[in-house]
Structure formats: structure tokens, C-alpha cells
N, CA, C and O atoms as CSV, one atom per row, in Angstrom:
chain,resi,resn,atom,element,x,y,z
A,1,MET,N,N,0.843,-1.181,0.000
A,1,MET,CA,C,0.000,0.000,0.000
A,1,MET,C,C,0.888,1.244,0.000
A,1,MET,O,O,1.807,1.355,0.811
A,2,ALA,N,N,0.613,2.169,-0.903
A,2,ALA,CA,C,1.413,3.378,-1.031
A,2,ALA,C,C,1.026,4.399,0.031
A,2,ALA,O,O,-0.128,4.475,0.452
A,3,LEU,N,N,2.010,5.176,0.453
A,3,LEU,CA,C,1.740,6.260,1.394
A,3,LEU,C,C,1.007,7.395,0.686
A,3,LEU,O,O,1.246,7.667,-0.490
A,4,LEU,N,N,0.125,8.041,1.409
A,4,LEU,CA,C,-0.615,9.165,0.855
A,4,LEU,C,C,0.263,10.395,0.713
A,4,LEU,O,O,1.178,10.615,1.505
A,5,SER,N,N,-0.023,11.182,-0.293
A,5,SER,CA,C,0.680,12.449,-0.465
A,5,SER,C,C,-0.086,13.541,0.274
A,5,SER,O,O,-1.234,13.347,0.674
A,6,ARG,N,N,0.554,14.673,0.446
A,6,ARG,CA,C,-0.075,15.844,1.052
A,6,ARG,C,C,-1.342,16.203,0.285
A,6,ARG,O,O,-2.400,16.394,0.884
A,7,ASP,N,N,-1.233,16.297,-1.050
A,7,ASP,CA,C,-2.372,16.679,-1.878
A,7,ASP,C,C,-3.508,15.668,-1.779
A,7,ASP,O,O,-4.679,16.046,-1.747
A,8,ALA,N,N,-3.167,14.397,-1.731
A,8,ALA,CA,C,-4.206,13.366,-1.619
A,8,ALA,C,C,-4.997,13.549,-0.325
A,8,ALA,O,O,-6.219,13.403,-0.324
A,9,ILE,N,N,-4.325,13.860,0.754
A,9,ILE,CA,C,-4.993,14.050,2.050
A,9,ILE,C,C,-5.835,15.317,2.038
A,9,ILE,O,O,-6.985,15.302,2.478
A,10,LEU,N,N,-5.268,16.418,1.535
A,10,LEU,CA,C,-5.960,17.702,1.592
A,10,LEU,C,C,-7.111,17.825,0.602
A,10,LEU,O,O,-7.987,18.669,0.792
A,11,THR,N,N,-7.135,17.011,-0.443
A,11,THR,CA,C,-8.189,17.140,-1.442
A,11,THR,C,C,-9.304,16.109,-1.302
A,11,THR,O,O,-10.352,16.249,-1.933
A,12,VAL,N,N,-9.101,15.092,-0.498
A,12,VAL,CA,C,-10.145,14.070,-0.361
A,12,VAL,C,C,-11.325,14.619,0.450
A,12,VAL,O,O,-11.134,15.323,1.441
A,13,ASP,N,N,-12.526,14.291,0.020
A,13,ASP,CA,C,-13.725,14.669,0.765
A,13,ASP,C,C,-13.987,13.547,1.764
A,13,ASP,O,O,-14.540,12.505,1.413
A,14,ASP,N,N,-13.586,13.771,3.007
A,14,ASP,CA,C,-13.671,12.708,4.014
A,14,ASP,C,C,-14.800,12.903,5.012
A,14,ASP,O,O,-14.879,12.186,6.010
A,15,ARG,N,N,-15.672,13.867,4.752
A,15,ARG,CA,C,-16.818,14.082,5.647
A,15,ARG,C,C,-17.946,13.153,5.242
A,15,ARG,O,O,-18.250,12.987,4.061
A,16,ARG,N,N,-18.555,12.554,6.249
A,16,ARG,CA,C,-19.630,11.603,6.001
A,16,ARG,C,C,-20.968,12.218,6.382
A,16,ARG,O,O,-21.042,13.106,7.231
A,17,THR,N,N,-22.015,11.731,5.744
A,17,THR,CA,C,-23.372,12.134,6.099
A,17,THR,C,C,-24.204,10.878,6.331
A,17,THR,O,O,-23.892,9.791,5.846
A,18,GLU,N,N,-25.273,11.075,7.091
A,18,GLU,CA,C,-26.229,9.989,7.319
A,18,GLU,C,C,-27.605,10.615,7.522
A,18,GLU,O,O,-27.755,11.598,8.247
A,19,ASP,N,N,-28.593,10.033,6.876
A,19,ASP,CA,C,-29.968,10.495,7.057
A,19,ASP,C,C,-30.567,9.784,8.261
A,19,ASP,O,O,-30.413,8.574,8.425
A,20,VAL,N,N,-31.257,10.559,9.107
A,20,VAL,CA,C,-31.807,10.043,10.354
A,20,VAL,C,C,-33.307,10.325,10.383
A,20,VAL,O,O,-33.736,11.470,10.249
A,21,ALA,N,N,-34.095,9.268,10.560
A,21,ALA,CA,C,-35.536,9.429,10.713
A,21,ALA,C,C,-35.828,10.008,12.093
A,21,ALA,O,O,-35.347,9.498,13.105
A,22,VAL,N,N,-36.614,11.069,12.123
A,22,VAL,CA,C,-37.006,11.702,13.381
A,22,VAL,C,C,-38.528,11.798,13.382
A,22,VAL,O,O,-39.095,12.817,12.987
A,23,PRO,N,N,-39.184,10.727,13.828
A,23,PRO,CA,C,-40.644,10.714,13.772
A,23,PRO,C,C,-41.295,11.837,14.571
A,23,PRO,O,O,-42.378,12.302,14.214
A,24,GLU,N,N,-40.657,12.271,15.635
A,24,GLU,CA,C,-41.196,13.372,16.439
A,24,GLU,C,C,-41.300,14.658,15.628
A,24,GLU,O,O,-42.146,15.507,15.911
A,25,TRP,N,N,-40.451,14.803,14.631
A,25,TRP,CA,C,-40.440,15.989,13.792
A,25,TRP,C,C,-41.158,15.750,12.460
A,25,TRP,O,O,-41.292,16.667,11.649
A,26,GLY,N,N,-41.614,14.524,12.243
A,26,GLY,CA,C,-42.383,14.211,11.051
A,26,GLY,C,C,-41.566,13.994,9.792
A,26,GLY,O,O,-42.066,14.211,8.689
A,27,GLY,N,N,-40.321,13.571,9.936
A,27,GLY,CA,C,-39.520,13.347,8.735
A,27,GLY,C,C,-38.107,12.905,9.040
A,27,GLY,O,O,-37.828,12.284,10.066
A,28,THR,N,N,-37.225,13.243,8.119
A,28,THR,CA,C,-35.829,12.820,8.160
A,28,THR,C,C,-34.918,14.035,8.084
A,28,THR,O,O,-35.217,15.004,7.386
A,29,VAL,N,N,-33.811,13.978,8.801
A,29,VAL,CA,C,-32.797,15.028,8.710
A,29,VAL,C,C,-31.484,14.405,8.240
A,29,VAL,O,O,-31.245,13.213,8.432
A,30,ARG,N,N,-30.653,15.214,7.634
A,30,ARG,CA,C,-29.325,14.772,7.205
A,30,ARG,C,C,-28.303,15.319,8.202
A,30,ARG,O,O,-28.263,16.516,8.488
A,31,VAL,N,N,-27.483,14.408,8.720
A,31,VAL,CA,C,-26.449,14.752,9.687
A,31,VAL,C,C,-25.094,14.594,9.008
A,31,VAL,O,O,-24.826,13.584,8.357
A,32,ARG,N,N,-24.244,15.607,9.170
A,32,ARG,CA,C,-22.904,15.569,8.574
A,32,ARG,C,C,-21.866,15.596,9.684
A,32,ARG,O,O,-22.039,16.278,10.694
A,33,SER,N,N,-20.807,14.861,9.492
A,33,SER,CA,C,-19.725,14.854,10.476
A,33,SER,C,C,-19.086,16.236,10.587
A,33,SER,O,O,-19.139,17.038,9.655
A,34,LEU,N,N,-18.491,16.493,11.728
A,34,LEU,CA,C,-17.775,17.748,11.957
A,34,LEU,C,C,-16.362,17.655,11.409
A,34,LEU,O,O,-15.798,16.565,11.311
A,35,THR,N,N,-15.797,18.788,11.055
A,35,THR,CA,C,-14.367,18.843,10.752
A,35,THR,C,C,-13.619,18.847,12.084
A,35,THR,O,O,-14.232,18.962,13.145
A,36,GLY,N,N,-12.325,18.724,12.026
A,36,GLY,CA,C,-11.520,18.813,13.244
A,36,GLY,C,C,-11.706,20.153,13.939
A,36,GLY,O,O,-11.828,20.208,15.163
A,37,LYS,N,N,-11.729,21.238,13.162
A,37,LYS,CA,C,-11.934,22.579,13.734
A,37,LYS,C,C,-13.295,22.687,14.402
A,37,LYS,O,O,-13.420,23.248,15.490
A,38,GLU,N,N,-14.326,22.140,13.736
A,38,GLU,CA,C,-15.678,22.216,14.284
A,38,GLU,C,C,-15.810,21.402,15.570
A,38,GLU,O,O,-16.475,21.834,16.512
A,39,ARG,N,N,-15.180,20.224,15.613
A,39,ARG,CA,C,-15.240,19.428,16.841
A,39,ARG,C,C,-14.538,20.163,17.979
A,39,ARG,O,O,-15.033,20.193,19.105
A,40,ASP,N,N,-13.392,20.751,17.682
A,40,ASP,CA,C,-12.696,21.536,18.702
A,40,ASP,C,C,-13.569,22.690,19.189
A,40,ASP,O,O,-13.607,22.979,20.385
A,41,ALA,N,N,-14.270,23.351,18.262
A,41,ALA,CA,C,-15.160,24.459,18.640
A,41,ALA,C,C,-16.306,23.951,19.508
A,41,ALA,O,O,-16.686,24.609,20.477
A,42,PHE,N,N,-16.862,22.787,19.171
A,42,PHE,CA,C,-17.926,22.201,19.991
A,42,PHE,C,C,-17.411,21.931,21.400
A,42,PHE,O,O,-18.052,22.304,22.382
A,43,GLU,N,N,-16.256,21.284,21.497
A,43,GLU,CA,C,-15.702,20.973,22.811
A,43,GLU,C,C,-15.371,22.242,23.583
A,43,GLU,O,O,-15.614,22.316,24.787
A,44,ALA,N,N,-14.817,23.242,22.898
A,44,ALA,CA,C,-14.495,24.504,23.559
A,44,ALA,C,C,-15.754,25.210,24.045
A,44,ALA,O,O,-15.722,25.922,25.049
A,45,SER,N,N,-16.874,25.013,23.327
A,45,SER,CA,C,-18.121,25.663,23.733
A,45,SER,C,C,-18.659,25.105,25.047
A,45,SER,O,O,-19.518,25.723,25.675
A,46,LEU,N,N,-18.168,23.957,25.462
A,46,LEU,CA,C,-18.595,23.343,26.723
A,46,LEU,C,C,-17.805,23.868,27.918
A,46,LEU,O,O,-18.152,23.609,29.070
A,47,VAL,N,N,-16.751,24.602,27.628
A,47,VAL,CA,C,-15.852,25.071,28.687
A,47,VAL,C,C,-16.181,26.510,29.062
A,47,VAL,O,O,-16.280,27.380,28.196
A,48,ASP,N,N,-16.347,26.749,30.341
A,48,ASP,CA,C,-16.564,28.099,30.862
A,48,ASP,C,C,-15.235,28.842,30.758
A,48,ASP,O,O,-14.249,28.439,31.374
A,49,LYS,N,N,-15.206,29.910,29.994
A,49,LYS,CA,C,-13.955,30.636,29.753
A,49,LYS,C,C,-13.380,31.260,31.022
A,49,LYS,O,O,-12.167,31.435,31.136
A,50,LYS,N,N,-14.247,31.593,31.974
A,50,LYS,CA,C,-13.778,32.217,33.215
A,50,LYS,C,C,-13.124,31.211,34.146
A,50,LYS,O,O,-12.110,31.511,34.776
A,51,THR,N,N,-13.702,30.017,34.236
A,51,THR,CA,C,-13.188,29.024,35.182
A,51,THR,C,C,-12.300,27.980,34.532
A,51,THR,O,O,-11.526,27.314,35.219
A,52,GLY,N,N,-12.400,27.823,33.209
A,52,GLY,CA,C,-11.623,26.794,32.527
A,52,GLY,C,C,-12.196,25.406,32.731
A,52,GLY,O,O,-11.549,24.413,32.396
A,53,GLN,N,N,-13.415,25.322,33.282
A,53,GLN,CA,C,-14.032,24.031,33.545
A,53,GLN,C,C,-15.115,23.739,32.524
A,53,GLN,O,O,-15.810,24.639,32.052
A,54,ALA,N,N,-15.245,22.461,32.192
A,54,ALA,CA,C,-16.287,22.037,31.263
A,54,ALA,C,C,-17.595,21.950,32.021
A,54,ALA,O,O,-18.043,20.864,32.388
A,55,SER,N,N,-18.195,23.088,32.250
A,55,SER,CA,C,-19.415,23.133,33.044
A,55,SER,C,C,-20.610,23.637,32.240
A,55,SER,O,O,-21.697,23.810,32.793
A,56,LYS,N,N,-20.423,23.872,30.954
A,56,LYS,CA,C,-21.495,24.404,30.119
A,56,LYS,C,C,-22.111,23.290,29.280
A,56,LYS,O,O,-22.212,23.396,28.058
A,57,LEU,N,N,-22.525,22.210,29.964
A,57,LEU,CA,C,-23.086,21.070,29.255
A,57,LEU,C,C,-24.559,21.253,28.917
A,57,LEU,O,O,-25.119,20.477,28.142
A,58,ALA,N,N,-25.195,22.281,29.497
A,58,ALA,CA,C,-26.597,22.548,29.178
A,58,ALA,C,C,-26.719,22.807,27.685
A,58,ALA,O,O,-25.966,23.600,27.121
A,59,ASN,N,N,-27.663,22.142,27.056
A,59,ASN,CA,C,-27.933,22.261,25.620
A,59,ASN,C,C,-26.808,21.718,24.741
A,59,ASN,O,O,-26.704,22.094,23.573
A,60,ALA,N,N,-25.970,20.843,25.285
A,60,ALA,CA,C,-24.883,20.269,24.477
A,60,ALA,C,C,-25.443,19.497,23.289
A,60,ALA,O,O,-24.894,19.573,22.190
A,61,ARG,N,N,-26.522,18.759,23.494
A,61,ARG,CA,C,-27.114,18.002,22.388
A,61,ARG,C,C,-27.653,18.956,21.317
A,61,ARG,O,O,-27.425,18.751,20.125
A,62,ALA,N,N,-28.357,19.984,21.742
A,62,ALA,CA,C,-28.895,20.959,20.786
A,62,ALA,C,C,-27.754,21.654,20.039
A,62,ALA,O,O,-27.874,21.924,18.844
A,63,ARG,N,N,-26.663,21.940,20.726
A,63,ARG,CA,C,-25.510,22.591,20.088
A,63,ARG,C,C,-24.931,21.681,19.007
A,63,ARG,O,O,-24.606,22.138,17.911
A,64,MET,N,N,-24.804,20.386,19.321
A,64,MET,CA,C,-24.271,19.430,18.336
A,64,MET,C,C,-25.221,19.304,17.151
A,64,MET,O,O,-24.773,19.252,16.006
A,65,VAL,N,N,-26.525,19.253,17.412
A,65,VAL,CA,C,-27.508,19.168,16.333
A,65,VAL,C,C,-27.398,20.400,15.433
A,65,VAL,O,O,-27.401,20.274,14.209
A,66,ALA,N,N,-27.301,21.570,16.023
A,66,ALA,CA,C,-27.182,22.804,15.238
A,66,ALA,C,C,-25.935,22.783,14.358
A,66,ALA,O,O,-25.945,23.317,13.248
A,67,MET,N,N,-24.879,22.174,14.847
A,67,MET,CA,C,-23.622,22.162,14.105
A,67,MET,C,C,-23.556,21.079,13.035
A,67,MET,O,O,-22.692,21.140,12.161
A,68,THR,N,N,-24.452,20.082,13.081
A,68,THR,CA,C,-24.309,18.938,12.182
A,68,THR,C,C,-25.464,18.695,11.226
A,68,THR,O,O,-25.280,17.990,10.234
A,69,VAL,N,N,-26.643,19.245,11.476
A,69,VAL,CA,C,-27.772,19.014,10.566
A,69,VAL,C,C,-27.633,19.938,9.362
A,69,VAL,O,O,-27.483,21.152,9.501
A,70,VAL,N,N,-27.685,19.334,8.178
A,70,VAL,CA,C,-27.483,20.086,6.937
A,70,VAL,C,C,-28.647,19.843,5.978
A,70,VAL,O,O,-29.396,18.875,6.111
A,71,ASP,N,N,-28.776,20.752,5.002
A,71,ASP,CA,C,-29.806,20.583,3.984
A,71,ASP,C,C,-29.260,19.697,2.853
A,71,ASP,O,O,-28.161,19.153,2.955
A,72,GLU,N,N,-30.042,19.562,1.780
A,72,GLU,CA,C,-29.652,18.689,0.666
A,72,GLU,C,C,-28.366,19.125,-0.016
A,72,GLU,O,O,-27.682,18.313,-0.640
A,73,ARG,N,N,-28.034,20.413,0.101
A,73,ARG,CA,C,-26.804,20.924,-0.511
A,73,ARG,C,C,-25.601,20.875,0.432
A,73,ARG,O,O,-24.488,21.240,0.052
A,74,GLY,N,N,-25.836,20.424,1.658
A,74,GLY,CA,C,-24.744,20.336,2.621
A,74,GLY,C,C,-24.547,21.583,3.450
A,74,GLY,O,O,-23.551,21.694,4.165
A,75,ASN,N,N,-25.474,22.527,3.374
A,75,ASN,CA,C,-25.383,23.754,4.160
A,75,ASN,C,C,-26.062,23.548,5.504
A,75,ASN,O,O,-27.111,22.910,5.589
A,76,ARG,N,N,-25.464,24.085,6.543
A,76,ARG,CA,C,-26.078,23.989,7.862
A,76,ARG,C,C,-27.484,24.576,7.837
A,76,ARG,O,O,-27.725,25.626,7.243
A,77,MET,N,N,-28.406,23.877,8.494
A,77,MET,CA,C,-29.787,24.351,8.564
A,77,MET,C,C,-29.992,25.309,9.728
A,77,MET,O,O,-30.889,26.152,9.687
A,78,PHE,N,N,-29.177,25.191,10.756
A,78,PHE,CA,C,-29.350,25.981,11.966
A,78,PHE,C,C,-28.106,26.811,12.237
A,78,PHE,O,O,-26.989,26.432,11.886
A,79,SER,N,N,-28.331,27.950,12.869
A,79,SER,CA,C,-27.207,28.763,13.334
A,79,SER,C,C,-27.059,28.527,14.834
A,79,SER,O,O,-27.906,27.887,15.456
A,80,LEU,N,N,-26.009,29.034,15.391
A,80,LEU,CA,C,-25.820,28.909,16.833
A,80,LEU,C,C,-26.899,29.668,17.594
A,80,LEU,O,O,-27.143,29.387,18.767
A,81,ASP,N,N,-27.547,30.627,16.935
A,81,ASP,CA,C,-28.668,31.346,17.558
A,81,ASP,C,C,-29.888,30.454,17.754
A,81,ASP,O,O,-30.788,30.797,18.521
A,82,ASP,N,N,-29.929,29.303,17.065
A,82,ASP,CA,C,-31.054,28.383,17.156
A,82,ASP,C,C,-30.916,27.362,18.286
A,82,ASP,O,O,-31.832,26.573,18.516
A,83,ILE,N,N,-29.793,27.367,18.990
A,83,ILE,CA,C,-29.533,26.345,20.002
A,83,ILE,C,C,-30.605,26.324,21.082
A,83,ILE,O,O,-31.077,25.249,21.451
A,84,SER,N,N,-30.992,27.456,21.584
A,84,SER,CA,C,-31.993,27.493,22.640
A,84,SER,C,C,-33.324,26.924,22.160
A,84,SER,O,O,-33.956,26.147,22.876
A,85,ALA,N,N,-33.752,27.297,20.967
A,85,ALA,CA,C,-35.014,26.776,20.423
A,85,ALA,C,C,-34.917,25.273,20.187
A,85,ALA,O,O,-35.874,24.546,20.455
A,86,LEU,N,N,-33.780,24.797,19.690
A,86,LEU,CA,C,-33.598,23.360,19.507
A,86,LEU,C,C,-33.639,22.637,20.854
A,86,LEU,O,O,-34.157,21.525,20.953
A,87,GLY,N,N,-33.095,23.270,21.880
A,87,GLY,CA,C,-33.103,22.679,23.208
A,87,GLY,C,C,-34.498,22.476,23.763
A,87,GLY,O,O,-34.691,21.686,24.687
A,88,ASP,N,N,-35.468,23.179,23.209
A,88,ASP,CA,C,-36.863,23.024,23.626
A,88,ASP,C,C,-37.573,21.897,22.888
A,88,ASP,O,O,-38.736,21.613,23.176
A,89,LYS,N,N,-36.901,21.255,21.945
A,89,LYS,CA,C,-37.492,20.150,21.193
A,89,LYS,C,C,-37.393,18.864,22.017
A,89,LYS,O,O,-36.733,18.828,23.056
A,90,SER,N,N,-38.047,17.828,21.544
A,90,SER,CA,C,-38.088,16.534,22.216
A,90,SER,C,C,-36.688,16.013,22.524
A,90,SER,O,O,-35.818,15.978,21.654
A,91,ALA,N,N,-36.489,15.610,23.776
A,91,ALA,CA,C,-35.195,15.049,24.178
A,91,ALA,C,C,-34.893,13.775,23.403
A,91,ALA,O,O,-33.742,13.528,23.041
A,92,ALA,N,N,-35.920,12.960,23.144
A,92,ALA,CA,C,-35.714,11.720,22.392
A,92,ALA,C,C,-35.249,12.029,20.967
A,92,ALA,O,O,-34.340,11.376,20.455
A,93,ALA,N,N,-35.869,13.021,20.331
A,93,ALA,CA,C,-35.486,13.393,18.968
A,93,ALA,C,C,-34.066,13.953,18.941
A,93,ALA,O,O,-33.253,13.556,18.106
A,94,LEU,N,N,-33.772,14.870,19.853
A,94,LEU,CA,C,-32.423,15.447,19.910
A,94,LEU,C,C,-31.384,14.362,20.150
A,94,LEU,O,O,-30.329,14.356,19.516
A,95,ASN,N,N,-31.680,13.450,21.061
A,95,ASN,CA,C,-30.719,12.410,21.389
A,95,ASN,C,C,-30.466,11.486,20.201
A,95,ASN,O,O,-29.335,11.051,19.985
A,96,ARG,N,N,-31.514,11.184,19.428
A,96,ARG,CA,C,-31.357,10.329,18.254
A,96,ARG,C,C,-30.398,10.974,17.248
A,96,ARG,O,O,-29.502,10.312,16.724
A,97,VAL,N,N,-30.591,12.262,16.985
A,97,VAL,CA,C,-29.723,12.974,16.038
A,97,VAL,C,C,-28.325,13.142,16.631
A,97,VAL,O,O,-27.331,12.956,15.930
A,98,PHE,N,N,-28.242,13.491,17.912
A,98,PHE,CA,C,-26.963,13.659,18.599
A,98,PHE,C,C,-26.139,12.382,18.535
A,98,PHE,O,O,-24.938,12.437,18.271
A,99,ASP,N,N,-26.762,11.234,18.773
A,99,ASP,CA,C,-26.034,9.966,18.761
A,99,ASP,C,C,-25.414,9.692,17.397
A,99,ASP,O,O,-24.283,9.212,17.319
A,100,VAL,N,N,-26.139,9.989,16.323
A,100,VAL,CA,C,-25.590,9.794,14.979
A,100,VAL,C,C,-24.459,10.790,14.731
A,100,VAL,O,O,-23.407,10.417,14.211
A,101,ALA,N,N,-24.669,12.047,15.098
A,101,ALA,CA,C,-23.633,13.074,14.907
A,101,ALA,C,C,-22.368,12.698,15.666
A,101,ALA,O,O,-21.262,12.792,15.133
A,102,ARG,N,N,-22.535,12.276,16.901
A,102,ARG,CA,C,-21.388,11.885,17.731
A,102,ARG,C,C,-20.635,10.725,17.089
A,102,ARG,O,O,-19.405,10.736,17.049
A,103,ARG,N,N,-21.353,9.730,16.589
A,103,ARG,CA,C,-20.718,8.578,15.944
A,103,ARG,C,C,-19.973,9.009,14.682
A,103,ARG,O,O,-18.837,8.589,14.461
A,104,LEU,N,N,-20.611,9.854,13.845
A,104,LEU,CA,C,-19.965,10.318,12.612
A,104,LEU,C,C,-18.702,11.129,12.901
A,104,LEU,O,O,-17.771,11.148,12.096
A,105,CYS,N,N,-18.678,11.800,14.059
A,105,CYS,CA,C,-17.536,12.644,14.427
A,105,CYS,C,C,-16.459,11.871,15.185
A,105,CYS,O,O,-15.440,12.439,15.575
A,106,GLY,N,N,-16.687,10.584,15.389
A,106,GLY,CA,C,-15.704,9.780,16.106
A,106,GLY,C,C,-15.669,10.075,17.590
A,106,GLY,O,O,-14.646,9.857,18.241
A,107,MET,N,N,-16.764,10.563,18.134
A,107,MET,CA,C,-16.835,10.912,19.548
A,107,MET,C,C,-17.422,9.722,20.304
A,107,MET,O,O,-18.576,9.350,20.091
A,108,SER,N,N,-16.634,9.138,21.173
A,108,SER,CA,C,-17.079,7.955,21.902
A,108,SER,C,C,-18.035,8.322,23.029
A,108,SER,O,O,-18.209,9.495,23.361
A,109,ASP,N,N,-18.645,7.310,23.602
A,109,ASP,CA,C,-19.552,7.510,24.733
A,109,ASP,C,C,-18.855,8.199,25.897
A,109,ASP,O,O,-19.484,8.937,26.656
A,110,ASP,N,N,-17.567,7.959,26.035
A,110,ASP,CA,C,-16.830,8.489,27.181
A,110,ASP,C,C,-16.184,9.850,26.930
A,110,ASP,O,O,-15.649,10.450,27.862
A,111,ASP,N,N,-16.220,10.350,25.696
A,111,ASP,CA,C,-15.504,11.586,25.377
A,111,ASP,C,C,-15.996,12.800,26.166
A,111,ASP,O,O,-15.179,13.583,26.651
A,112,LEU,N,N,-17.307,12.973,26.305
A,112,LEU,CA,C,-17.808,14.129,27.057
A,112,LEU,C,C,-17.412,14.030,28.526
A,112,LEU,O,O,-17.013,15.023,29.134
A,113,ALA,N,N,-17.522,12.838,29.090
A,113,ALA,CA,C,-17.119,12.657,30.488
A,113,ALA,C,C,-15.630,12.911,30.645
A,113,ALA,O,O,-15.200,13.518,31.626
A,114,GLU,N,N,-14.848,12.452,29.690
A,114,GLU,CA,C,-13.407,12.671,29.730
A,114,GLU,C,C,-13.078,14.155,29.614
A,114,GLU,O,O,-12.174,14.652,30.285
A,115,LEU,N,N,-13.816,14.856,28.760
A,115,LEU,CA,C,-13.619,16.298,28.614
A,115,LEU,C,C,-13.848,17.001,29.941
A,115,LEU,O,O,-13.068,17.868,30.334
A,116,VAL,N,N,-14.915,16.629,30.628
A,116,VAL,CA,C,-15.218,17.223,31.927
A,116,VAL,C,C,-14.075,16.944,32.905
A,116,VAL,O,O,-13.638,17.841,33.626
A,117,GLU,N,N,-13.595,15.705,32.925
A,117,GLU,CA,C,-12.492,15.345,33.822
A,117,GLU,C,C,-11.216,16.098,33.469
A,117,GLU,O,O,-10.516,16.582,34.358
A,118,ASP,N,N,-10.907,16.202,32.173
A,118,ASP,CA,C,-9.684,16.881,31.736
A,118,ASP,C,C,-9.641,18.329,32.199
A,118,ASP,O,O,-8.574,18.859,32.509
A,119,PHE,N,N,-10.809,18.967,32.244
A,119,PHE,CA,C,-10.860,20.362,32.644
A,119,PHE,C,C,-11.186,20.522,34.124
A,119,PHE,O,O,-11.318,21.643,34.616
A,120,GLY,N,N,-11.317,19.406,34.831
A,120,GLY,CA,C,-11.565,19.477,36.267
A,120,GLY,C,C,-12.953,19.935,36.612
A,120,GLY,O,O,-13.201,20.348,37.745
A,121,GLY,N,N,-13.879,19.872,35.654
A,121,GLY,CA,C,-15.242,20.325,35.907
A,121,GLY,C,C,-16.103,19.220,36.440
A,121,GLY,O,O,-15.741,18.044,36.393
A,122,SER,N,N,-17.246,19.608,36.948
A,122,SER,CA,C,-18.178,18.638,37.486
A,122,SER,C,C,-19.272,18.303,36.501
A,122,SER,O,O,-20.004,17.332,36.692
A,123,GLY,N,N,-19.395,19.096,35.444
A,123,GLY,CA,C,-20.469,18.887,34.493
A,123,GLY,C,C,-21.812,19.309,35.048
A,123,GLY,O,O,-22.849,18.928,34.504
A,124,ASP,N,N,-21.819,20.084,36.115
A,124,ASP,CA,C,-23.048,20.516,36.769
A,124,ASP,C,C,-23.871,21.345,35.801
A,124,ASP,O,O,-23.400,22.334,35.238
A,125,GLN,N,N,-25.113,20.916,35.621
A,125,GLN,CA,C,-26.001,21.626,34.706
A,125,GLN,C,C,-27.086,22.371,35.451
A,125,GLN,O,O,-28.090,22.761,34.855
A,126,SER,N,N,-26.899,22.579,36.758
A,126,SER,CA,C,-27.954,23.217,37.538
A,126,SER,C,C,-28.130,24.676,37.193
A,126,SER,O,O,-29.208,25.228,37.414
A,127,GLU,N,N,-27.123,25.311,36.667
A,127,GLU,CA,C,-27.192,26.707,36.255
A,127,GLU,C,C,-27.123,26.774,34.740
A,127,GLU,O,O,-26.027,26.831,34.182
A,128,PRO,N,N,-28.267,26.769,34.055
A,128,PRO,CA,C,-28.228,26.796,32.600
A,128,PRO,C,C,-27.558,28.057,32.071
A,128,PRO,O,O,-27.726,29.154,32.602
A,129,SER,N,N,-26.807,27.860,31.024
A,129,SER,CA,C,-26.134,28.978,30.372
A,129,SER,C,C,-27.133,29.768,29.555
A,129,SER,O,O,-27.995,29.188,28.895
A,130,THR,N,N,-27.028,31.071,29.593
A,130,THR,CA,C,-27.888,31.917,28.780
A,130,THR,C,C,-27.147,32.439,27.573
A,130,THR,O,O,-27.714,33.177,26.767
A,131,SER,N,N,-25.882,32.067,27.434
A,131,SER,CA,C,-25.084,32.582,26.313
A,131,SER,C,C,-24.678,31.447,25.393
A,131,SER,O,O,-23.492,31.225,25.148
A,132,ASP,N,N,-25.676,30.727,24.883
A,132,ASP,CA,C,-25.393,29.641,23.951
A,132,ASP,C,C,-24.759,30.230,22.740
A,132,ASP,O,O,-24.426,29.504,21.803
């Protein structure tokens, strides 16, 4: 097997998509994997900038959904301004889409817990963030 070249790596379209049935919403959504930059931004969004702790887990599922649901052309359907409204949707529906997004992004079941531990946070969600 030949080693990949720089150009081969940088030009390959390695993002995956998967269509997910969401009966609570009456249809199907397309979920696209995050880039490395986007995953880092998602993880950074969980960290309180003042304390350095991963304590902003409120609406984490809605945030991931906003970052990964795309239309037929591959454009994001939601902006970060939509996170709060998405957070008001069915937990079962959000979790179904979140689980697919997490899998497509290579995020294991333990990654969020590990993130909280790495930053020394408790993951306490008792104080919801108002600055999604």
C-alpha cells in the first residue's frame, strides 16, 4: 500500500453524512460529520472561559444538532442562535440525532465525560447557560 501524499490528504472529501428518521419531527434530517476545527469548537463551547471548567453542558445536544444538521446541498440548517429553540425540542429526537452526529464525528460515549475530567469540571447543569 502506497503512502498518501499531502495533496491526496488535503483534497479528499472525508466528511460523512447519514440520514436520520425523526418521527417526532415528522420526517428525516441529514447529519454531517464535523471537521476537526468544528469538533474543537464544539468541545471549547462546553468550557466556561472564566473558570476553565467544562461546566457548560446545558444544551450540548442541541448545540451538536445545530452544528451537524445540513440541507440537501450540505449547508447547515441551523445557526448557533437556534440552540436554545432546539433545546426546547423533544429530548428523544435530539438524542437520536446527537447519537448519529457523535458517531460520525468519532466521539465515543466516554468523550464528554473525559472532557469534563480533563478540565476538572463537574459537568453541573444546575445553572443553565444563557449565552449559547
